[in-house]
C-alpha positions in Angstrom: 25.6 -3.9 48.1 25.7 -5.4 44.7 22.9 -8.0 45.7 20.4 -5.2 46.6 21.0 -3.3 43.5 20.5 -6.9 41.5 17.4 -7.3 43.7 16.4 -3.8 43.0 16.7 -3.9 39.0 15.0 -7.2 39.1 12.1 -6.3 40.9 11.6 -2.9 38.5 12.0 -5.1 35.4 9.6 -7.9 36.5 7.2 -5.2 37.6 7.2 -3.2 34.3 6.9 -6.5 32.5 3.9 -7.5 34.7 2.4 -4.4 34.1 2.8 -4.4 30.4 1.6 -8.1 30.0 -1.3 -7.0 31.3 -2.0 -4.8 28.5 -1.8 -7.6 25.9 -3.6 -6.6 23.1 -1.8 -2.9 23.4 0.9 -2.4 20.7 1.9 0.7 18.7 2.4 -0.8 15.3 0.4 -2.6 12.9 1.8 -5.1 10.3 -0.7 -5.9 7.6 -1.1 -8.3 4.3 -3.6 -8.1 1.8 -4.9 -8.3 -1.8 -6.3 -5.7 -3.9 -8.3 -5.2 -7.4 -6.9 -1.9 -9.2 -7.7 -0.5 -12.7 -5.8 2.2 -14.4 -7.6 5.7 -14.5 -6.8 7.2 -17.7 -5.2 5.2 -21.1 -7.0 7.5 -23.5 -5.4 7.2 -26.2 -2.8 5.0 -24.6 -2.6 1.1 -24.1 -5.6 -0.5 -22.4 -5.1 -2.5 -18.8 -7.7 -5.0 -17.5 -8.8 -4.7 -13.9 -6.4 -6.7 -12.3 -4.9 -8.7 -8.9 -2.7 -7.1 -6.8 -0.8 -8.3 -3.2 0.2 -5.7 -0.4 2.3 -6.0 2.3 1.9 -2.2 4.9 3.4 -1.8 8.2 1.9 1.3 10.6 3.5 2.8 13.4 0.7 4.2 15.9 2.1 7.7 16.7 -0.6 8.9 18.2 -4.0 7.3 18.8 -5.4 9.0 15.8 -2.3 9.3 13.8 -0.1 6.5 12.2 2.9 6.6 9.7 4.0 3.5 7.8 5.4 2.1 4.6 3.3 0.1 1.7 4.9 -2.1 -0.5 2.9 -3.7 -3.3 2.9 -5.8 -6.3 0.3 -5.6 -9.4 0.1 -8.2 -12.2 -2.5 -7.6 -15.2 -3.2 -8.1 -18.7 -4.4 -5.7 -21.6 -3.6 -4.5 -25.4 -2.0 -2.0 -27.1 -3.5 1.3 -28.4 -3.5 1.0 -31.9 -5.9 -1.2 -34.0 -6.4 -1.7 -37.6 -4.7 -3.2 -40.9 -1.3 -0.9 -40.3 -1.2 -1.4 -36.5 -1.6 -4.9 -35.5 -3.0 -5.0 -31.5 -0.9 -6.8 -29.4 -1.4 -8.3 -26.1 0.1 -6.7 -23.2 1.2 -8.5 -19.6 2.1 -6.0 -16.6 3.9 -6.4 -13.5 4.1 -3.5 -11.6 6.1 -3.2 -8.1 5.8 0.1 -5.7 7.1 1.3 -2.6 5.5 4.3 -0.4 5.3 6.0 2.6 2.1 6.5 4.1 0.1 8.8 7.0 -3.2 7.9 7.9 -5.9 9.9 10.4 -8.0 7.6 12.6 -11.3 8.3 13.7 -12.9 6.8 16.6 -9.9 5.4 18.1 -10.1 2.2 20.5 -13.7 1.5 18.8 -14.1 -1.8 16.8 -15.2 0.2 13.7 -13.0 3.2 12.8 -12.8 4.9 9.6 -9.3 6.5 8.4 -8.2 9.1 5.8 -4.8 9.4 4.5 -2.1 10.0 2.3 0.8 8.1 0.4 4.0 9.2 -1.3 6.3 7.2 -3.3 7.5 5.3 -6.4 7.3 2.5 -8.4 8.4 0.8 -11.9 6.1 -0.8 -14.3 7.4 -3.9 -16.7 5.3 -4.3 -19.9 5.8 -7.3 -21.9 4.1 -7.4 -25.5 3.3 -10.6 -27.8 5.6 -9.2 -30.4 8.5 -10.0 -28.0 9.4 -6.1 -27.0 9.6 -5.2 -23.2 9.3 -1.7 -21.6 10.2 -0.7 -18.0 8.8 2.8 -16.8 9.9 4.1 -13.6 7.7 7.0 -11.7 6.6 8.2 -8.6 3.2 8.1 -6.9 1.1 10.4 -4.8 -2.3 10.2 -3.7 -5.1 10.0 -0.9 -6.3 6.8 1.1 -9.7 6.1 2.6 -11.5 3.4 4.2 -12.9 1.6 7.5 -10.8 -0.7 9.7 -13.3 -3.5 11.3 -11.3 -5.3 14.2 -8.0 -6.3 12.6 -9.8 -5.9 9.0 -9.1 -3.0 6.5 -11.4 -2.0 3.5 -9.6 0.7 1.5 -9.8 3.0 -1.6 -6.8 4.0 -2.7 -5.7 6.5 -5.6 -1.8 6.5 -6.6 -1.6 9.5 -9.5 1.8 8.4 -11.3 4.1 11.4 -12.1 7.6 11.4 -13.9 9.9 14.4 -14.8 9.5 13.8 -18.4 5.7 14.0 -19.3 4.6 15.1 -15.6 1.2 12.8 -14.8 1.2 9.6 -16.5 -2.6 8.4 -17.0 -1.2 4.8 -18.3 0.3 4.2 -14.7 -2.2 5.9 -12.5 -4.4 3.4 -10.6 -7.0 3.0 -8.4 -7.0 0.2 -5.8 -9.5 -1.2 -3.4 -7.6 -3.3 -0.5 -8.5 -5.8 1.4 -5.9 -6.4 4.4 -5.7 -7.9 7.4 -3.4 -6.9 10.3 -1.7 -8.7 13.0 
């Protein structure tokens, strides 16, 4: 009796593995790495930040054919200069390092096709580390919320994201709010 049960379990396990192997490109998740170019939206009257590079890691779980949920971790590096200029206020060079983590959700058009548009949103937080040439440093902690849209061609994604930064003290922060053009590859 023990052998019969073992044989039935082996047949059912083997057949399920065989059937799933026939669907070899089908999985319920995407892991992606990418680069981006980002710029700051605001900074009127504040420090300037140049368009700079960034790196991202993203994990998405396909909840349905059209909807996926996931998380994105990112690192951004940039340069800029202080807002105050003139004889009384020397201009300082600034170096920025920014990290962030956010939850994302996307609606995917044309599931199963080679070219698929998507639209979604992200919500999370980040930290901005600022180093000035005069030797002073700052750290700002903030939340982010914003839309994302783009196009996925096979496993490559080209997307535009806006991260509106906010904190409990000042509300929305123009010097941390950024727009990014992302290029990523999912595997």
